[in-house]
Every structure is written in C-alpha cells, then in structure tokens.
Residue, then its C-alpha position, 0 to 999 in steps of 0.5 A: m099722636t104727639s110732637d116735638p116742639s108741641i103743636g097742641s095737646t096730644v091727639v087720639l085718632d081712630r082709623g079713617d080719623f084725620v086731624e089738620l095742623r096749621t103752623q107757621n112758615a118754617l116751623a120744623f117739628w117731629v111727629e110720633a104715634d103708637g100706631p100706624i099714621q101717614l103724615v102729609q105736608y102741605l105748602a102754603g101758597r105765594n100769598e102765605a109763603s113770602g110770595q114763592g110758590d103755590p100750594a103743593m103736597l109732600l108725603a112724609t117718609a118714616p125713619s124706617d124708609w130712611l135711606d143711605h143713598y138717594a138720586i133725585t131729579t128736580g122739576l124743570a123751570f122752577s125759580i129755586y130748588y131745595l133739597q131738605l135733608v134730615r139725620e140723627p144728631a151729629g150723625a154720619e157726614v151727608y154729601v150731596d154731588g160729592e160736597r159735604v153738607v153743612g149748616w145742620r140745625s137742631v129740630a126736635g132732637l134731630e138735625l136738619v138743613d135746607l140746601e139749595v141746589d141747581e136744577g137737574t139730578h142730584h146724588a146724596e149719600s151718607e154711611a148711615p140712613f137720613a131723610l131727604a125731600s126735594f122742593g121747588y118753587s117758582n115766583g112768577a118771574k118774567g111771565g112765568k106761573y107761580s107753582a111748587y112741588a114736593l117730592p120724597g125721597g125713599l118712599y119708594r123702594c126698588s129691589q133687585p129681582s130674585p136671580 
C-alpha cells in the first residue's frame, strides 16, 4: 500500500492485517494497493478538530464504485453539513441541486471540493463518475450535543430487477 502524498513508507499487509495512519486535520491523500483493501476514515473528535463534532467513521469508495449521479440526505439537527466530492483532473462538471460546483483543489492527481450544504436531500450529477461523501457536525451550540456523521455515496448499488 502506498499513498500520495506520502504519509510514510510502503506498507505490506497480509490478509487480516491493518495499519492505522494518523494524519493532520484536513490532509487529503490517495491510497493505492496491489490487492484488495478496505480503507476507513475516522473523523477526530472536537478536542482535536477545532471544537466541531465528535468521532465518526467513513468507509471509502473505490473509483470503480464512483457514480455519475447521487441522491443523498443529510442527518438531522446538525450544526453544519458538507458534501465532499472527488473527480478526475479537469473532469466533467459536477452539479449539486442544479448548481455547478466550483472551488476544486488538486489533491494527489485528483480534484476535491468540500461543499457546504443545507440540511435535507441533495442531488449530485455529472457526465462522468465521481466520488461523494456526506458529513455533518454539531458543535454543542444551544445546549445540543457534540456529534458527527460520515456517509459514503455509491457504496451500495441498487440494481433493477430482471423482467
């Protein structure tokens, strides 16, 4: 397993092995392996993440699972909501709720954007496959609890039943 940018030396894993990589907040990187792996991202709790949220876990989706459209619903009663989108460099335009997404930044040979959205259901689409993840954070405001969620888009595919 290797990463871009490098977050250490190449890691060799056997079936059932795991490695934990602790990185700085907001570091985005790409992981490659020559065999099957399951990549999991853990969000830090509020003490390590600028007073936002609580720990959460996200199963990453492989590029083979990227879709060209998503419908995703945020959690309820969180303080802030984000969609994180990833596409190929200079890839096809992506639209969320009919609005063209702007502000892409280059990360490990791909493009990534964190898009703040409102609570509710959102539709994302493009002419080419892209990745999507949904995040929500609560900061304890107004007597609420600190909490967070992270949901992958495209991890579970629905298929049409055969006629």
